[in-house]
Jmol script that loads the backbone (N, CA, C; Angstrom):
load data "model"
ATOM      1  N   UNK A   1      97.951 141.956  60.040  1.00  0.00           N
ATOM      2  CA  UNK A   1      97.786 141.180  61.250  1.00  0.00           C
ATOM      3  C   UNK A   1      97.755 142.129  62.448  1.00  0.00           C
ATOM      4  N   UNK A   2      96.770 141.983  63.307  1.00  0.00           N
ATOM      5  CA  UNK A   2      96.631 142.882  64.446  1.00  0.00           C
ATOM      6  C   UNK A   2      97.434 142.361  65.633  1.00  0.00           C
ATOM      7  N   UNK A   3      97.748 143.248  66.536  1.00  0.00           N
ATOM      8  CA  UNK A   3      98.501 142.840  67.724  1.00  0.00           C
ATOM      9  C   UNK A   3      97.570 142.115  68.689  1.00  0.00           C
ATOM     10  N   UNK A   4      98.114 141.193  69.492  1.00  0.00           N
ATOM     11  CA  UNK A   4      97.263 140.413  70.396  1.00  0.00           C
ATOM     12  C   UNK A   4      96.675 141.293  71.501  1.00  0.00           C
ATOM     13  N   UNK A   5      95.507 140.916  71.935  1.00  0.00           N
ATOM     14  CA  UNK A   5      94.867 141.649  73.024  1.00  0.00           C
ATOM     15  C   UNK A   5      95.397 141.131  74.359  1.00  0.00           C
ATOM     16  N   UNK A   6      95.042 141.809  75.401  1.00  0.00           N
ATOM     17  CA  UNK A   6      95.488 141.428  76.745  1.00  0.00           C
ATOM     18  C   UNK A   6      95.018 140.020  77.096  1.00  0.00           C
ATOM     19  N   UNK A   7      93.806 139.671  76.668  1.00  0.00           N
ATOM     20  CA  UNK A   7      93.255 138.354  76.977  1.00  0.00           C
ATOM     21  C   UNK A   7      93.971 137.234  76.222  1.00  0.00           C
ATOM     22  N   UNK A   8      94.573 137.570  75.076  1.00  0.00           N
ATOM     23  CA  UNK A   8      95.261 136.564  74.269  1.00  0.00           C
ATOM     24  C   UNK A   8      96.646 136.224  74.818  1.00  0.00           C
ATOM     25  N   UNK A   9      97.212 137.096  75.621  1.00  0.00           N
ATOM     26  CA  UNK A   9      98.558 136.867  76.149  1.00  0.00           C
ATOM     27  C   UNK A   9      98.529 135.797  77.237  1.00  0.00           C
ATOM     28  N   UNK A  10      99.604 135.023  77.359  1.00  0.00           N
ATOM     29  CA  UNK A  10      99.633 133.980  78.408  1.00  0.00           C
ATOM     30  C   UNK A  10      99.653 134.602  79.797  1.00  0.00           C
ATOM     31  N   UNK A  11      99.119 133.876  80.755  1.00  0.00           N
ATOM     32  CA  UNK A  11      99.040 134.353  82.134  1.00  0.00           C
ATOM     33  C   UNK A  11     100.309 133.940  82.870  1.00  0.00           C
ATOM     34  N   UNK A  12     101.336 134.721  82.712  1.00  0.00           N
ATOM     35  CA  UNK A  12     102.633 134.408  83.297  1.00  0.00           C
ATOM     36  C   UNK A  12     102.607 134.579  84.810  1.00  0.00           C
ATOM     37  N   UNK A  13     101.856 135.527  85.315  1.00  0.00           N
ATOM     38  CA  UNK A  13     101.825 135.778  86.759  1.00  0.00           C
ATOM     39  C   UNK A  13     101.364 134.539  87.513  1.00  0.00           C
ATOM     40  N   UNK A  14     100.362 133.844  86.985  1.00  0.00           N
ATOM     41  CA  UNK A  14      99.879 132.630  87.642  1.00  0.00           C
ATOM     42  C   UNK A  14     100.954 131.550  87.649  1.00  0.00           C
ATOM     43  N   UNK A  15     101.658 131.416  86.534  1.00  0.00           N
ATOM     44  CA  UNK A  15     102.712 130.408  86.439  1.00  0.00           C
ATOM     45  C   UNK A  15     103.866 130.729  87.387  1.00  0.00           C
ATOM     46  N   UNK A  16     104.175 132.009  87.526  1.00  0.00           N
ATOM     47  CA  UNK A  16     105.249 132.420  88.440  1.00  0.00           C
ATOM     48  C   UNK A  16     104.852 132.112  89.876  1.00  0.00           C
ATOM     49  N   UNK A  17     103.611 132.387  90.242  1.00  0.00           N
ATOM     50  CA  UNK A  17     103.138 132.091  91.595  1.00  0.00           C
ATOM     51  C   UNK A  17     103.185 130.595  91.874  1.00  0.00           C
ATOM     52  N   UNK A  18     102.823 129.783  90.890  1.00  0.00           N
ATOM     53  CA  UNK A  18     102.887 128.335  91.064  1.00  0.00           C
ATOM     54  C   UNK A  18     104.331 127.883  91.256  1.00  0.00           C
ATOM     55  N   UNK A  19     105.244 128.454  90.481  1.00  0.00           N
ATOM     56  CA  UNK A  19     106.659 128.087  90.595  1.00  0.00           C
ATOM     57  C   UNK A  19     107.213 128.503  91.957  1.00  0.00           C
ATOM     58  N   UNK A  20     106.833 129.677  92.438  1.00  0.00           N
ATOM     59  CA  UNK A  20     107.281 130.117  93.759  1.00  0.00           C
ATOM     60  C   UNK A  20     106.755 129.187  94.845  1.00  0.00           C
ATOM     61  N   UNK A  21     105.514 128.780  94.725  1.00  0.00           N
ATOM     62  CA  UNK A  21     104.934 127.857  95.692  1.00  0.00           C
ATOM     63  C   UNK A  21     105.651 126.520  95.680  1.00  0.00           C
ATOM     64  N   UNK A  22     105.992 126.041  94.489  1.00  0.00           N
ATOM     65  CA  UNK A  22     106.721 124.775  94.356  1.00  0.00           C
ATOM     66  C   UNK A  22     108.098 124.886  95.008  1.00  0.00           C
ATOM     67  N   UNK A  23     108.789 125.990  94.759  1.00  0.00           N
ATOM     68  CA  UNK A  23     110.114 126.188  95.344  1.00  0.00           C
ATOM     69  C   UNK A  23     110.026 126.290  96.861  1.00  0.00           C
ATOM     70  N   UNK A  24     109.019 126.955  97.364  1.00  0.00           N
ATOM     71  CA  UNK A  24     108.843 127.092  98.811  1.00  0.00           C
ATOM     72  C   UNK A  24     108.569 125.735  99.445  1.00  0.00           C
ATOM     73  N   UNK A  25     107.776 124.915  98.784  1.00  0.00           N
ATOM     74  CA  UNK A  25     107.488 123.574  99.281  1.00  0.00           C
ATOM     75  C   UNK A  25     108.759 122.730  99.334  1.00  0.00           C
ATOM     76  N   UNK A  26     109.543 122.761  98.263  1.00  0.00           N
ATOM     77  CA  UNK A  26     110.784 121.986  98.228  1.00  0.00           C
ATOM     78  C   UNK A  26     111.764 122.458  99.302  1.00  0.00           C
ATOM     79  N   UNK A  27     111.832 123.769  99.520  1.00  0.00           N
ATOM     80  CA  UNK A  27     112.730 124.300 100.542  1.00  0.00           C
ATOM     81  C   UNK A  27     112.297 123.840 101.933  1.00  0.00           C
ATOM     82  N   UNK A  28     110.986 123.836 102.190  1.00  0.00           N
ATOM     83  CA  UNK A  28     110.514 123.404 103.506  1.00  0.00           C
ATOM     84  C   UNK A  28     110.766 121.916 103.716  1.00  0.00           C
ATOM     85  N   UNK A  29     110.717 121.126 102.656  1.00  0.00           N
ATOM     86  CA  UNK A  29     111.024 119.700 102.772  1.00  0.00           C
ATOM     87  C   UNK A  29     112.505 119.501 103.063  1.00  0.00           C
ATOM     88  N   UNK A  30     113.350 120.266 102.385  1.00  0.00           N
ATOM     89  CA  UNK A  30     114.796 120.135 102.575  1.00  0.00           C
ATOM     90  C   UNK A  30     115.226 120.547 103.978  1.00  0.00           C
ATOM     91  N   UNK A  31     114.557 121.530 104.556  1.00  0.00           N
ATOM     92  CA  UNK A  31     114.968 122.039 105.868  1.00  0.00           C
ATOM     93  C   UNK A  31     114.167 121.425 107.009  1.00  0.00           C
ATOM     94  N   UNK A  32     113.387 120.394 106.730  1.00  0.00           N
ATOM     95  CA  UNK A  32     112.568 119.744 107.751  1.00  0.00           C
ATOM     96  C   UNK A  32     113.463 119.093 108.801  1.00  0.00           C
ATOM     97  N   UNK A  33     113.145 119.303 110.065  1.00  0.00           N
ATOM     98  CA  UNK A  33     113.935 118.751 111.159  1.00  0.00           C
ATOM     99  C   UNK A  33     113.223 117.528 111.727  1.00  0.00           C
ATOM    100  N   UNK A  34     113.720 116.361 111.388  1.00  0.00           N
ATOM    101  CA  UNK A  34     113.101 115.111 111.834  1.00  0.00           C
ATOM    102  C   UNK A  34     113.287 114.900 113.335  1.00  0.00           C
ATOM    103  N   UNK A  35     114.255 115.574 113.933  1.00  0.00           N
ATOM    104  CA  UNK A  35     114.500 115.415 115.369  1.00  0.00           C
ATOM    105  C   UNK A  35     113.334 115.950 116.198  1.00  0.00           C
ATOM    106  N   UNK A  36     112.533 116.822 115.637  1.00  0.00           N
ATOM    107  CA  UNK A  36     111.400 117.388 116.372  1.00  0.00           C
ATOM    108  C   UNK A  36     110.240 116.407 116.489  1.00  0.00           C
ATOM    109  N   UNK A  37     110.282 115.346 115.701  1.00  0.00           N
ATOM    110  CA  UNK A  37     109.218 114.347 115.768  1.00  0.00           C
ATOM    111  C   UNK A  37     109.400 113.483 117.005  1.00  0.00           C
ATOM    112  N   UNK A  38     108.312 112.983 117.531  1.00  0.00           N
ATOM    113  CA  UNK A  38     108.397 112.088 118.679  1.00  0.00           C
ATOM    114  C   UNK A  38     107.655 110.795 118.354  1.00  0.00           C
ATOM    115  N   UNK A  39     108.053 109.741 119.024  1.00  0.00           N
ATOM    116  CA  UNK A  39     107.440 108.446 118.779  1.00  0.00           C
ATOM    117  C   UNK A  39     106.037 108.415 119.377  1.00  0.00           C
ATOM    118  N   UNK A  40     105.165 107.724 118.697  1.00  0.00           N
ATOM    119  CA  UNK A  40     103.793 107.574 119.175  1.00  0.00           C
ATOM    120  C   UNK A  40     103.476 106.095 119.289  1.00  0.00           C
ATOM    121  N   UNK A  41     102.790 105.756 120.347  1.00  0.00           N
ATOM    122  CA  UNK A  41     102.392 104.370 120.540  1.00  0.00           C
ATOM    123  C   UNK A  41     101.087 104.147 119.777  1.00  0.00           C
ATOM    124  N   UNK A  42     101.103 103.166 118.904  1.00  0.00           N
ATOM    125  CA  UNK A  42      99.895 102.883 118.137  1.00  0.00           C
ATOM    126  C   UNK A  42      99.088 101.813 118.847  1.00  0.00           C
ATOM    127  N   UNK A  43      97.804 102.042 118.911  1.00  0.00           N
ATOM    128  CA  UNK A  43      96.904 101.087 119.539  1.00  0.00           C
ATOM    129  C   UNK A  43      95.921 100.599 118.486  1.00  0.00           C
ATOM    130  N   UNK A  44      95.754  99.302 118.417  1.00  0.00           N
ATOM    131  CA  UNK A  44      94.816  98.732 117.469  1.00  0.00           C
ATOM    132  C   UNK A  44      93.422  98.816 118.073  1.00  0.00           C
ATOM    133  N   UNK A  45      92.570  99.615 117.462  1.00  0.00           N
ATOM    134  CA  UNK A  45      91.248  99.852 118.025  1.00  0.00           C
ATOM    135  C   UNK A  45      90.254  98.761 117.644  1.00  0.00           C
ATOM    136  N   UNK A  46      90.489  98.095 116.538  1.00  0.00           N
ATOM    137  CA  UNK A  46      89.573  97.056 116.092  1.00  0.00           C
ATOM    138  C   UNK A  46      90.392  95.794 115.803  1.00  0.00           C
ATOM    139  N   UNK A  47      90.822  95.100 116.851  1.00  0.00           N
ATOM    140  CA  UNK A  47      91.675  93.926 116.624  1.00  0.00           C
ATOM    141  C   UNK A  47      90.890  92.782 115.983  1.00  0.00           C
ATOM    142  N   UNK A  48      91.605  91.969 115.227  1.00  0.00           N
ATOM    143  CA  UNK A  48      90.980  90.802 114.614  1.00  0.00           C
ATOM    144  C   UNK A  48      90.716  89.745 115.677  1.00  0.00           C
ATOM    145  N   UNK A  49      89.681  88.946 115.485  1.00  0.00           N
ATOM    146  CA  UNK A  49      89.386  87.902 116.476  1.00  0.00           C
ATOM    147  C   UNK A  49      90.441  86.797 116.435  1.00  0.00           C
ATOM    148  N   UNK A  50      90.662  86.189 117.588  1.00  0.00           N
ATOM    149  CA  UNK A  50      91.619  85.084 117.659  1.00  0.00           C
ATOM    150  C   UNK A  50      90.964  83.821 117.122  1.00  0.00           C
ATOM    151  N   UNK A  51      91.775  82.799 116.920  1.00  0.00           N
ATOM    152  CA  UNK A  51      91.259  81.527 116.414  1.00  0.00           C
ATOM    153  C   UNK A  51      90.227  80.951 117.384  1.00  0.00           C
ATOM    154  N   UNK A  52      90.496  81.085 118.676  1.00  0.00           N
ATOM    155  CA  UNK A  52      89.579  80.565 119.687  1.00  0.00           C
ATOM    156  C   UNK A  52      88.235  81.296 119.642  1.00  0.00           C
ATOM    157  N   UNK A  53      88.268  82.605 119.454  1.00  0.00           N
ATOM    158  CA  UNK A  53      87.032  83.379 119.377  1.00  0.00           C
ATOM    159  C   UNK A  53      86.202  82.982 118.155  1.00  0.00           C
ATOM    160  N   UNK A  54      86.864  82.709 117.048  1.00  0.00           N
ATOM    161  CA  UNK A  54      86.158  82.285 115.837  1.00  0.00           C
ATOM    162  C   UNK A  54      85.495  80.930 116.061  1.00  0.00           C
ATOM    163  N   UNK A  55      86.237  80.011 116.659  1.00  0.00           N
ATOM    164  CA  UNK A  55      85.688  78.678 116.936  1.00  0.00           C
ATOM    165  C   UNK A  55      84.498  78.762 117.894  1.00  0.00           C
ATOM    166  N   UNK A  56      84.596  79.588 118.924  1.00  0.00           N
ATOM    167  CA  UNK A  56      83.507  79.730 119.888  1.00  0.00           C
ATOM    168  C   UNK A  56      82.262  80.301 119.206  1.00  0.00           C
ATOM    169  N   UNK A  57      82.454  81.256 118.302  1.00  0.00           N
ATOM    170  CA  UNK A  57      81.313  81.838 117.611  1.00  0.00           C
ATOM    171  C   UNK A  57      80.678  80.826 116.656  1.00  0.00           C
ATOM    172  N   UNK A  58      81.506  80.016 115.992  1.00  0.00           N
ATOM    173  CA  UNK A  58      80.968  78.977 115.106  1.00  0.00           C
ATOM    174  C   UNK A  58      80.126  77.976 115.896  1.00  0.00           C
ATOM    175  N   UNK A  59      80.610  77.598 117.079  1.00  0.00           N
ATOM    176  CA  UNK A  59      79.866  76.651 117.916  1.00  0.00           C
ATOM    177  C   UNK A  59      78.559  77.272 118.399  1.00  0.00           C
ATOM    178  N   UNK A  60      78.584  78.555 118.721  1.00  0.00           N
ATOM    179  CA  UNK A  60      77.393  79.230 119.218  1.00  0.00           C
ATOM    180  C   UNK A  60      76.338  79.360 118.120  1.00  0.00           C
ATOM    181  N   UNK A  61      76.765  79.485 116.873  1.00  0.00           N
ATOM    182  CA  UNK A  61      75.820  79.644 115.768  1.00  0.00           C
ATOM    183  C   UNK A  61      75.252  78.299 115.318  1.00  0.00           C
ATOM    184  N   UNK A  62      75.951  77.209 115.612  1.00  0.00           N
ATOM    185  CA  UNK A  62      75.488  75.890 115.160  1.00  0.00           C
ATOM    186  C   UNK A  62      74.416  75.315 116.039  1.00  0.00           C
TER     187      UNK A  62
END
end "model"
wireframe off; spacefill off
backbone 0.3
color backbone group
């Protein structure tokens, strides 16, 4: 039986880099400072029509 070639060996370096990235992501989530966030006012850009607007459009189409 011959010894495995370099290509046959598992790519551990890639797996280690992925694990480091995962750990870095988890650490950044754990140390996230929610106090730095600020409230934002949400504006509805496409509001739904009111009942009166629907009735007026129905009358206009009839």
